[in-house]
One Martini backbone bead per residue (centre of mass of N, CA, C, O) as a GRO file, in nm:
protein
  459
    1MET     BB    1   2.938   1.952   5.817
    2ARG     BB    2   3.079   2.027   5.521
    3PRO     BB    3   3.034   2.259   5.312
    4ILE     BB    4   2.940   2.338   4.992
    5ASN     BB    5   3.151   2.470   4.761
    6ASN     BB    6   3.210   2.722   4.521
    7PRO     BB    7   3.469   2.729   4.287
    8ALA     BB    8   3.381   2.994   4.119
    9ASN     BB    9   3.437   3.138   4.390
   10ASN     BB   10   3.542   3.348   4.611
   11PRO     BB   11   3.557   3.309   4.948
   12THR     BB   12   3.509   3.619   5.012
   13ASN     BB   13   3.214   3.615   4.858
   14ASN     BB   14   3.109   3.449   5.083
   15PRO     BB   15   2.878   3.513   5.324
   16ALA     BB   16   2.997   3.296   5.530
   17ASN     BB   17   3.310   3.453   5.517
   18LEU     BB   18   3.250   3.722   5.617
   19GLU     BB   19   3.361   3.983   5.777
   20SER     BB   20   3.323   4.186   6.025
   21ASP     BB   21   3.369   4.508   6.139
   22ALA     BB   22   3.482   4.388   6.426
   23GLY     BB   23   3.662   4.121   6.311
   24GLY     BB   24   3.477   3.902   6.296
   25SER     BB   25   3.270   3.639   6.236
   26ALA     BB   26   3.025   3.539   6.068
   27GLU     BB   27   2.755   3.368   6.089
   28ALA     BB   28   2.677   3.071   6.000
   29PRO     BB   29   2.469   2.905   5.826
   30ASP     BB   30   2.183   2.706   5.875
   31THR     BB   31   2.165   2.428   5.678
   32SER     BB   32   1.944   2.249   5.816
   33LYS     BB   33   1.719   2.496   5.767
   34ALA     BB   34   1.723   2.686   5.541
   35PRO     BB   35   1.575   2.988   5.562
   36SER     BB   36   1.552   3.074   5.246
   37ILE     BB   37   1.376   2.797   5.244
   38SER     BB   38   1.066   2.698   5.244
   39VAL     BB   39   0.902   2.444   5.437
   40ARG     BB   40   0.635   2.252   5.290
   41GLU     BB   41   0.369   2.131   5.177
   42ALA     BB   42   0.380   1.946   4.860
   43PRO     BB   43   0.368   1.852   4.566
   44SER     BB   44   0.560   1.657   4.346
   45SER     BB   45   0.462   1.870   4.157
   46ILE     BB   46   0.457   2.165   3.970
   47ASP     BB   47   0.229   2.438   4.058
   48TRP     BB   48   0.266   2.744   3.960
   49GLU     BB   49  -0.011   2.887   3.965
   50ALA     BB   50  -0.098   2.801   4.259
   51LYS     BB   51   0.181   2.927   4.407
   52SER     BB   52   0.221   3.236   4.333
   53ASP     BB   53   0.017   3.350   4.574
   54THR     BB   54   0.155   3.187   4.845
   55LEU     BB   55   0.427   3.283   4.857
   56PRO     BB   56   0.665   3.425   4.986
   57ALA     BB   57   0.869   3.686   4.920
   58HIS     BB   58   1.117   3.478   5.020
   59THR     BB   59   1.195   3.184   4.810
   60GLY     BB   60   1.469   3.161   4.708
   61PRO     BB   61   1.537   3.218   4.406
   62GLN     BB   62   1.545   3.527   4.228
   63GLN     BB   63   1.438   3.763   4.039
   64ALA     BB   64   1.510   4.038   3.879
   65GLY     BB   65   1.426   4.361   4.000
   66SER     BB   66   1.503   4.609   4.191
   67ALA     BB   67   1.744   4.475   4.186
   68THR     BB   68   2.021   4.377   4.077
   69ASP     BB   69   2.160   4.129   3.896
   70ALA     BB   70   2.394   4.075   4.088
   71ASP     BB   71   2.226   4.033   4.344
   72ALA     BB   72   2.057   3.797   4.235
   73GLU     BB   73   2.295   3.610   4.179
   74LYS     BB   74   2.402   3.594   4.470
   75ARG     BB   75   2.142   3.490   4.597
   76ALA     BB   76   2.126   3.230   4.429
   77GLU     BB   77   2.390   3.110   4.513
   78ARG     BB   78   2.331   3.094   4.816
   79ASP     BB   79   2.072   2.923   4.805
   80PHE     BB   80   2.191   2.675   4.649
   81MET     BB   81   2.410   2.613   4.850
   82GLN     BB   82   2.219   2.559   5.086
   83LEU     BB   83   2.064   2.332   4.947
   84ALA     BB   84   2.302   2.135   4.910
   85ASN     BB   85   2.381   2.116   5.211
   86TRP     BB   86   2.104   2.011   5.306
   87MET     BB   87   2.091   1.752   5.120
   88ALA     BB   88   2.356   1.624   5.264
   89GLU     BB   89   2.200   1.554   5.495
   90PRO     BB   90   2.120   1.251   5.648
   91ASP     BB   91   1.805   1.339   5.748
   92VAL     BB   92   1.733   1.387   5.457
   93SER     BB   93   1.474   1.348   5.238
   94ALA     BB   94   1.315   1.313   4.941
   95ASP     BB   95   1.050   1.449   5.027
   96GLN     BB   96   1.176   1.710   5.130
   97ILE     BB   97   1.306   1.794   4.867
   98ALA     BB   98   1.047   1.804   4.698
   99ARG     BB   99   0.908   2.029   4.862
  100ARG     BB  100   1.126   2.247   4.828
  101ILE     BB  101   1.135   2.256   4.518
  102ALA     BB  102   0.825   2.322   4.483
  103GLU     BB  103   0.866   2.624   4.629
  104LEU     BB  104   0.982   2.744   4.401
  105PRO     BB  105   0.982   2.975   4.189
  106ARG     BB  106   0.899   3.065   3.900
  107GLY     BB  107   1.188   3.022   3.695
  108SER     BB  108   1.396   2.884   3.839
  109LYS     BB  109   1.762   2.901   3.825
  110LEU     BB  110   2.067   2.805   3.776
  111PRO     BB  111   2.347   2.934   3.794
  112ALA     BB  112   2.635   2.905   3.626
  113SER     BB  113   2.809   2.878   3.899
  114CYS     BB  114   2.605   2.608   3.987
  115GLN     BB  115   2.632   2.362   3.785
  116GLY     BB  116   2.829   2.178   3.982
  117LEU     BB  117   2.612   2.092   4.155
  118PRO     BB  118   2.507   1.778   4.323
  119LEU     BB  119   2.186   1.744   4.308
  120VAL     BB  120   2.133   1.476   4.166
  121SER     BB  121   2.312   1.296   4.341
  122LEU     BB  122   2.174   1.360   4.614
  123ALA     BB  123   1.891   1.262   4.532
  124LEU     BB  124   1.970   0.969   4.460
  125LYS     BB  125   2.079   0.896   4.745
  126LYS     BB  126   1.770   0.935   4.859
  127GLY     BB  127   1.565   0.807   4.647
  128CYS     BB  128   1.449   0.934   4.407
  129ASN     BB  129   1.223   1.024   4.181
  130THR     BB  130   1.125   1.129   3.868
  131ASP     BB  131   0.994   1.394   3.958
  132LEU     BB  132   1.244   1.516   4.097
  133LEU     BB  133   1.436   1.490   3.861
  134ARG     BB  134   1.274   1.675   3.674
  135GLN     BB  135   1.290   1.933   3.851
  136LEU     BB  136   1.598   1.962   3.844
  137LEU     BB  137   1.617   1.996   3.534
  138LEU     BB  138   1.446   2.259   3.527
  139LEU     BB  139   1.673   2.416   3.693
  140GLY     BB  140   1.962   2.295   3.553
  141ALA     BB  141   2.056   2.034   3.639
  142ARG     BB  142   2.345   1.823   3.650
  143ALA     BB  143   2.548   1.546   3.548
  144ASP     BB  144   2.822   1.339   3.647
  145VAL     BB  145   2.981   1.073   3.503
  146ASN     BB  146   3.205   1.047   3.744
  147ASP     BB  147   2.981   0.981   3.930
  148GLU     BB  148   2.904   0.706   4.105
  149GLN     BB  149   2.603   0.758   4.158
  150ILE     BB  150   2.522   0.799   3.866
  151ARG     BB  151   2.616   0.530   3.752
  152ASP     BB  152   2.456   0.342   3.939
  153SER     BB  153   2.172   0.460   3.876
  154PHE     BB  154   2.173   0.398   3.576
  155VAL     BB  155   2.204   0.091   3.591
  156LYS     BB  156   1.957   0.044   3.774
  157ALA     BB  157   1.749   0.156   3.574
  158VAL     BB  158   1.802  -0.052   3.357
  159CYS     BB  159   1.750  -0.310   3.535
  160ALA     BB  160   1.451  -0.192   3.612
  161LYS     BB  161   1.316  -0.074   3.351
  162ASP     BB  162   1.343   0.257   3.376
  163LEU     BB  163   1.280   0.468   3.134
  164ALA     BB  164   1.246   0.748   3.264
  165ALA     BB  165   1.517   0.752   3.421
  166VAL     BB  166   1.706   0.707   3.183
  167ARG     BB  167   1.622   0.960   3.023
  168LEU     BB  168   1.689   1.173   3.242
  169LEU     BB  169   1.989   1.103   3.278
  170LEU     BB  170   2.067   1.160   2.987
  171ASP     BB  171   1.981   1.460   3.000
  172ALA     BB  172   2.191   1.527   3.239
  173LEU     BB  173   2.409   1.447   3.051
  174GLU     BB  174   2.678   1.485   2.885
  175ASP     BB  175   2.819   1.486   2.566
  176SER     BB  176   3.041   1.220   2.606
  177SER     BB  177   3.267   0.972   2.637
  178GLY     BB  178   3.164   0.885   2.916
  179THR     BB  179   2.867   0.848   2.838
  180LYS     BB  180   2.915   0.637   2.617
  181ALA     BB  181   3.047   0.430   2.807
  182LEU     BB  182   2.799   0.396   2.989
  183MET     BB  183   2.605   0.300   2.766
  184GLN     BB  184   2.774   0.056   2.682
  185HIS     BB  185   2.747  -0.084   2.955
  186ALA     BB  186   2.425  -0.087   2.958
  187LEU     BB  187   2.374  -0.254   2.703
  188GLY     BB  188   2.424  -0.534   2.824
  189TYR     BB  189   2.183  -0.530   3.022
  190SER     BB  190   1.952  -0.487   2.814
  191ILE     BB  191   2.005  -0.756   2.674
  192MET     BB  192   1.980  -0.957   2.917
  193LEU     BB  193   1.677  -0.830   2.973
  194ALA     BB  194   1.513  -0.784   2.718
  195GLU     BB  195   1.505  -0.443   2.654
  196PRO     BB  196   1.408  -0.273   2.377
  197THR     BB  197   1.345   0.020   2.465
  198ILE     BB  198   1.616   0.089   2.600
  199LEU     BB  199   1.791  -0.002   2.369
  200ARG     BB  200   1.694   0.211   2.166
  201LEU     BB  201   1.774   0.456   2.332
  202LEU     BB  202   2.080   0.401   2.344
  203LEU     BB  203   2.121   0.393   2.035
  204ARG     BB  204   2.015   0.683   1.977
  205ARG     BB  205   2.240   0.817   2.187
  206GLY     BB  206   2.522   0.627   2.086
  207ALA     BB  207   2.527   0.341   2.103
  208ASN     BB  208   2.739   0.056   2.007
  209PRO     BB  209   2.699  -0.272   1.885
  210GLU     BB  210   3.015  -0.304   1.775
  211LEU     BB  211   3.107  -0.261   2.055
  212PRO     BB  212   3.218  -0.315   2.345
  213VAL     BB  213   3.051  -0.391   2.673
  214ALA     BB  214   3.204  -0.662   2.790
  215VAL     BB  215   3.480  -0.826   2.796
  216ALA     BB  216   3.511  -0.782   2.475
  217SER     BB  217   3.210  -0.793   2.409
  218SER     BB  218   2.961  -0.788   2.210
  219ALA     BB  219   2.633  -0.736   2.176
  220PHE     BB  220   2.579  -0.985   2.005
  221ALA     BB  221   2.723  -1.197   2.181
  222ILE     BB  222   2.546  -1.155   2.431
  223ALA     BB  223   2.270  -1.214   2.303
  224ILE     BB  224   2.346  -1.504   2.215
  225ASP     BB  225   2.467  -1.627   2.483
  226THR     BB  226   2.190  -1.536   2.649
  227GLU     BB  227   1.934  -1.578   2.458
  228GLU     BB  228   1.848  -1.273   2.344
  229PHE     BB  229   1.684  -1.264   2.049
  230SER     BB  230   1.484  -1.012   2.048
  231VAL     BB  231   1.734  -0.786   2.031
  232ILE     BB  232   1.882  -0.827   1.760
  233GLY     BB  233   1.705  -0.657   1.569
  234VAL     BB  234   1.771  -0.388   1.709
  235LEU     BB  235   2.076  -0.392   1.654
  236LEU     BB  236   2.058  -0.403   1.340
  237GLU     BB  237   1.935  -0.110   1.304
  238HIS     BB  238   2.246  -0.002   1.426
  239SER     BB  239   2.414  -0.139   1.185
  240SER     BB  240   2.630  -0.263   0.988
  241GLU     BB  241   2.678  -0.479   0.735
  242ALA     BB  242   2.913  -0.635   0.861
  243ALA     BB  243   2.769  -0.695   1.133
  244LYS     BB  244   2.531  -0.852   1.016
  245ILE     BB  245   2.694  -1.082   0.893
  246GLN     BB  246   2.835  -1.172   1.155
  247CYS     BB  247   2.581  -1.234   1.317
  248ALA     BB  248   2.457  -1.448   1.128
  249ALA     BB  249   2.696  -1.646   1.149
  250HIS     BB  250   2.683  -1.691   1.454
  251LEU     BB  251   2.384  -1.782   1.466
  252ARG     BB  252   2.408  -2.018   1.265
  253SER     BB  253   2.599  -2.188   1.435
  254LYS     BB  254   2.403  -2.225   1.672
  255LEU     BB  255   2.176  -2.356   1.510
  256VAL     BB  256   2.323  -2.607   1.403
  257ASN     BB  257   2.399  -2.723   1.680
  258ALA     BB  258   2.106  -2.754   1.780
  259VAL     BB  259   2.013  -2.944   1.557
  260ALA     BB  260   2.227  -3.172   1.607
  261ARG     BB  261   2.104  -3.201   1.924
  262SER     BB  262   1.789  -3.162   1.927
  263ASP     BB  263   1.718  -2.850   2.021
  264HIS     BB  264   1.409  -2.734   2.012
  265ASP     BB  265   1.392  -2.499   2.213
  266TYR     BB  266   1.621  -2.325   2.104
  267VAL     BB  267   1.522  -2.296   1.812
  268LYS     BB  268   1.251  -2.168   1.878
  269ARG     BB  269   1.363  -1.918   2.028
  270LEU     BB  270   1.541  -1.810   1.806
  271LEU     BB  271   1.323  -1.780   1.579
  272ALA     BB  272   1.110  -1.620   1.742
  273GLY     BB  273   1.306  -1.384   1.816
  274SER     BB  274   1.380  -1.305   1.518
  275GLY     BB  275   1.148  -1.366   1.331
  276LEU     BB  276   0.918  -1.340   1.076
  277ARG     BB  277   1.039  -1.224   0.796
  278THR     BB  278   1.315  -1.099   0.852
  279ASP     BB  279   1.628  -0.984   0.824
  280LEU     BB  280   1.752  -1.209   0.995
  281THR     BB  281   1.628  -1.463   0.858
  282ARG     BB  282   1.734  -1.397   0.582
  283ARG     BB  283   2.035  -1.414   0.666
  284LEU     BB  284   2.027  -1.699   0.789
  285PHE     BB  285   1.914  -1.846   0.499
  286GLN     BB  286   2.037  -1.618   0.262
  287GLY     BB  287   2.322  -1.639   0.237
  288ASP     BB  288   2.606  -1.644   0.037
  289ASP     BB  289   2.673  -1.885   0.181
  290GLN     BB  290   2.642  -2.241   0.228
  291SER     BB  291   2.565  -2.236   0.542
  292ALA     BB  292   2.253  -2.168   0.514
  293ALA     BB  293   2.181  -2.497   0.473
  294LEU     BB  294   2.269  -2.661   0.728
  295ALA     BB  295   2.023  -2.687   0.912
  296LEU     BB  296   1.833  -2.842   0.716
  297CYS     BB  297   2.030  -3.067   0.642
  298THR     BB  298   2.060  -3.177   0.928
  299ALA     BB  299   1.762  -3.244   0.982
  300ALA     BB  300   1.726  -3.433   0.735
  301SER     BB  301   1.952  -3.643   0.807
  302ARG     BB  302   1.793  -3.711   1.092
  303GLY     BB  303   1.475  -3.715   1.054
  304ASP     BB  304   1.356  -3.428   1.167
  305GLU     BB  305   1.047  -3.322   1.124
  306THR     BB  306   1.003  -3.092   1.330
  307MET     BB  307   1.254  -2.926   1.251
  308VAL     BB  308   1.185  -2.889   0.955
  309LEU     BB  309   0.921  -2.732   1.000
  310GLU     BB  310   1.044  -2.496   1.160
  311LEU     BB  311   1.242  -2.398   0.940
  312LEU     BB  312   1.034  -2.358   0.712
  313HIS     BB  313   0.857  -2.146   0.860
  314TYR     BB  314   1.128  -1.938   0.871
  315GLY     BB  315   1.269  -1.982   0.560
  316ALA     BB  316   1.401  -2.232   0.483
  317PRO     BB  317   1.555  -2.359   0.208
  318ALA     BB  318   1.487  -2.651   0.025
  319SER     BB  319   1.713  -2.593  -0.232
  320ARG     BB  320   1.965  -2.563  -0.078
  321GLN     BB  321   2.315  -2.576  -0.081
  322ASP     BB  322   2.592  -2.701   0.040
  323THR     BB  323   2.933  -2.770   0.051
  324THR     BB  324   2.848  -3.057  -0.117
  325GLN     BB  325   2.581  -2.987  -0.295
  326ARG     BB  326   2.359  -3.055  -0.099
  327THR     BB  327   2.037  -3.114  -0.024
  328PRO     BB  328   1.792  -3.186   0.192
  329LEU     BB  329   1.669  -3.403   0.006
  330MET     BB  330   1.920  -3.578  -0.025
  331TYR     BB  331   1.945  -3.653   0.274
  332ALA     BB  332   1.668  -3.786   0.300
  333CYS     BB  333   1.720  -4.002   0.080
  334ALA     BB  334   1.980  -4.132   0.202
  335ASN     BB  335   1.784  -4.202   0.478
  336ASN     BB  336   1.487  -4.281   0.414
  337ASN     BB  337   1.291  -4.011   0.470
  338THR     BB  338   0.975  -3.992   0.389
  339LYS     BB  339   0.851  -3.756   0.556
  340VAL     BB  340   1.064  -3.543   0.482
  341VAL     BB  341   1.024  -3.556   0.179
  342GLU     BB  342   0.731  -3.462   0.184
  343ARG     BB  343   0.785  -3.186   0.318
  344LEU     BB  344   0.983  -3.074   0.104
  345LEU     BB  345   0.792  -3.100  -0.141
  346SER     BB  346   0.568  -2.916  -0.020
  347ALA     BB  347   0.759  -2.658   0.011
  348ASP     BB  348   0.821  -2.690  -0.309
  349LEU     BB  349   0.617  -2.514  -0.503
  350MET     BB  350   0.816  -2.459  -0.769
  351GLY     BB  351   1.009  -2.715  -0.823
  352ASN     BB  352   1.330  -2.679  -0.772
  353ILE     BB  353   1.443  -2.950  -0.684
  354VAL     BB  354   1.375  -3.120  -0.951
  355LYS     BB  355   1.379  -2.936  -1.205
  356SER     BB  356   1.690  -2.847  -1.169
  357ARG     BB  357   1.879  -3.088  -1.109
  358ARG     BB  358   2.056  -3.104  -0.881
  359ARG     BB  359   2.401  -3.146  -0.781
  360ASP     BB  360   2.640  -3.303  -0.648
  361ALA     BB  361   2.976  -3.365  -0.630
  362ALA     BB  362   2.909  -3.658  -0.785
  363GLY     BB  363   2.639  -3.603  -0.980
  364PHE     BB  364   2.378  -3.620  -0.806
  365SER     BB  365   2.057  -3.648  -0.770
  366ALA     BB  366   1.787  -3.702  -0.583
  367LEU     BB  367   1.705  -3.953  -0.747
  368GLY     BB  368   1.985  -4.086  -0.738
  369VAL     BB  369   1.998  -4.111  -0.429
  370ALA     BB  370   1.745  -4.286  -0.406
  371ALA     BB  371   1.856  -4.518  -0.581
  372TRP     BB  372   2.102  -4.579  -0.400
  373SER     BB  373   1.934  -4.633  -0.127
  374GLY     BB  374   1.661  -4.815  -0.206
  375SER     BB  375   1.379  -4.665  -0.169
  376PRO     BB  376   1.069  -4.703  -0.293
  377ALA     BB  377   0.913  -4.471  -0.158
  378VAL     BB  378   1.107  -4.240  -0.229
  379PHE     BB  379   1.133  -4.291  -0.533
  380ASP     BB  380   0.830  -4.260  -0.599
  381LEU     BB  381   0.797  -3.966  -0.511
  382LEU     BB  382   1.008  -3.846  -0.713
  383LEU     BB  383   0.899  -3.961  -0.974
  384LYS     BB  384   0.620  -3.824  -0.966
  385ARG     BB  385   0.727  -3.533  -0.944
  386THR     BB  386   0.887  -3.530  -1.210
  387LEU     BB  387   0.651  -3.595  -1.398
  388SER     BB  388   0.470  -3.347  -1.303
  389ASP     BB  389   0.705  -3.145  -1.422
  390GLY     BB  390   0.751  -3.269  -1.737
  391VAL     BB  391   0.921  -3.523  -1.731
  392SER     BB  392   1.030  -3.776  -1.899
  393ILE     BB  393   1.097  -4.111  -1.872
  394ASP     BB  394   1.346  -4.115  -2.056
  395ASP     BB  395   1.500  -3.880  -1.920
  396ILE     BB  396   1.520  -4.016  -1.649
  397ALA     BB  397   1.674  -4.280  -1.734
  398LYS     BB  398   1.926  -4.102  -1.879
  399ASP     BB  399   2.011  -3.962  -1.638
  400PRO     BB  400   2.282  -3.849  -1.499
  401GLN     BB  401   2.488  -4.046  -1.248
  402GLY     BB  402   2.763  -3.957  -1.284
  403ASN     BB  403   2.878  -4.235  -1.480
  404TRP     BB  404   2.567  -4.276  -1.501
  405SER     BB  405   2.269  -4.384  -1.553
  406LEU     BB  406   1.986  -4.451  -1.394
  407ILE     BB  407   1.938  -4.739  -1.513
  408GLU     BB  408   2.222  -4.844  -1.452
  409LEU     BB  409   2.217  -4.806  -1.149
  410LEU     BB  410   1.984  -5.003  -1.088
  411ILE     BB  411   2.101  -5.260  -1.222
  412SER     BB  412   2.384  -5.273  -1.086
  413ARG     BB  413   2.236  -5.293  -0.790
  414GLY     BB  414   1.990  -5.480  -0.799
  415ASP     BB  415   1.679  -5.320  -0.829
  416PRO     BB  416   1.368  -5.429  -0.901
  417ALA     BB  417   1.169  -5.226  -0.767
  418LEU     BB  418   1.266  -4.970  -0.921
  419LEU     BB  419   1.234  -5.080  -1.207
  420ALA     BB  420   0.929  -5.128  -1.184
  421LEU     BB  421   0.855  -4.825  -1.150
  422LEU     BB  422   0.951  -4.739  -1.431
  423LEU     BB  423   0.778  -4.936  -1.598
  424LYS     BB  424   0.505  -4.842  -1.475
  425ALA     BB  425   0.555  -4.533  -1.582
  426GLY     BB  426   0.651  -4.622  -1.911
  427LEU     BB  427   0.895  -4.785  -1.954
  428SER     BB  428   1.067  -4.951  -2.185
  429PRO     BB  429   1.228  -5.259  -2.222
  430ASP     BB  430   1.376  -5.130  -2.495
  431PHE     BB  431   1.539  -4.934  -2.365
  432GLN     BB  432   1.819  -4.709  -2.485
  433PRO     BB  433   2.085  -4.575  -2.400
  434PRO     BB  434   2.331  -4.384  -2.488
  435GLY     BB  435   2.576  -4.619  -2.566
  436ARG     BB  436   2.378  -4.852  -2.477
  437PRO     BB  437   2.215  -5.112  -2.387
  438PRO     BB  438   1.951  -5.260  -2.334
  439ILE     BB  439   1.793  -5.360  -2.059
  440LEU     BB  440   1.812  -5.672  -2.089
  441LEU     BB  441   2.117  -5.679  -2.157
  442MET     BB  442   2.207  -5.533  -1.900
  443CYS     BB  443   2.111  -5.749  -1.701
  444ALA     BB  444   2.292  -5.973  -1.818
  445HIS     BB  445   2.565  -5.829  -1.784
  446PHE     BB  446   2.525  -5.797  -1.454
  447GLY     BB  447   2.358  -6.050  -1.345
  448ARG     BB  448   2.038  -5.955  -1.316
  449HIS     BB  449   1.781  -6.169  -1.291
  450ASP     BB  450   1.560  -6.013  -1.141
  451CYS     BB  451   1.553  -5.781  -1.347
  452LEU     BB  452   1.498  -5.956  -1.596
  453GLN     BB  453   1.219  -6.051  -1.508
  454ILE     BB  454   1.090  -5.774  -1.493
  455GLY     BB  455   1.134  -5.701  -1.790
  456ARG     BB  456   0.980  -5.944  -1.919
  457ALA     BB  457   0.702  -5.876  -1.780
  458HIS     BB  458   0.689  -5.594  -1.976
  459VAL     BB  459   0.676  -5.708  -2.281
   0.00000   0.00000   0.00000
């Protein structure tokens, strides 16, 4: 094997290359035995105090004592060069390296001229553990980010979720653009493995969740596409406001699609991974755009009571309007979903749904939508809730619904059951909306004899 040479030194200064006075070459050191470093059994960690009295007089790099500093420096260079050459031998194991490193005198350090020696890479190639890696770092060994062995070992440590090894390798690497690129690459693996501890470490050391991590995909995109929702909150902690908004929009789109196909498992994992009452769920359901209401509106329109309950549990607003100005309650009323209407009214503790009398794009309130859909059960639920919120029965009857008042809407559609509910709630048969005829004349005008009979029955 060709010995590892130190490029910082002139070859003529290398003791292995000095010519003898007789004109011949000095015998090259036997690197496989490395006589300057004694090998014997030793614990995997360095117990400096216990070993200081038992080491031979000369084992490895020495501190400058009676000899000059220059002599000590040259001796250290020689010994560490021999160590690197010996570590490169194919039959040398990680355990042998650990024992030899453990026998170095207390305070041994790599000379500045030996900083480029690939001690870390050689140890990793032998399958070293974190104890040996830590000992090499104590000696001052560093890792080269351009070394394929270093890069592969770093990614493997991330994939193995070996936090200690990842941290040590990061300590061994210089703070450079290459190191940041390596961390960016590893960021994608930590996301796919849903490993928040390593993810946080990479982000603290400079990885950027807003930059591509693989195939031009952002960290957020990979987390969402691989359904590793638990790490999204960690990414948000290290992201700009613009990235947070973009992530919430992307995740909201996935959520709405899952609700539309009734994928309960996906929705549950997404919401559980995002967390209850976190910044992410707040952005998911309380965004500035009207798409924040789409998930709950979609679930309500499908009559999916289980999905509605899941969304409400994680903070979906029951009174939020979508792009057509409809609320989830309006969709539930339009589809006569009595159970969903009950759930939404129960979730609306402040009474915002009914009391605010929100209107859709056509000018209908939730009660107006219920009147149009013609479900007595749904209409009765909303009527009682509106009355309990302090709205008078006369105000309810004359409440505009598009171009009609509510009472006109009921009579024109010929719905005697809903008219009976209004009259039972206290509306007078002689009630007359502003600018309109009384109820009985209105029934006759529209030719709704069934409604007319109901009205006469309450005179």
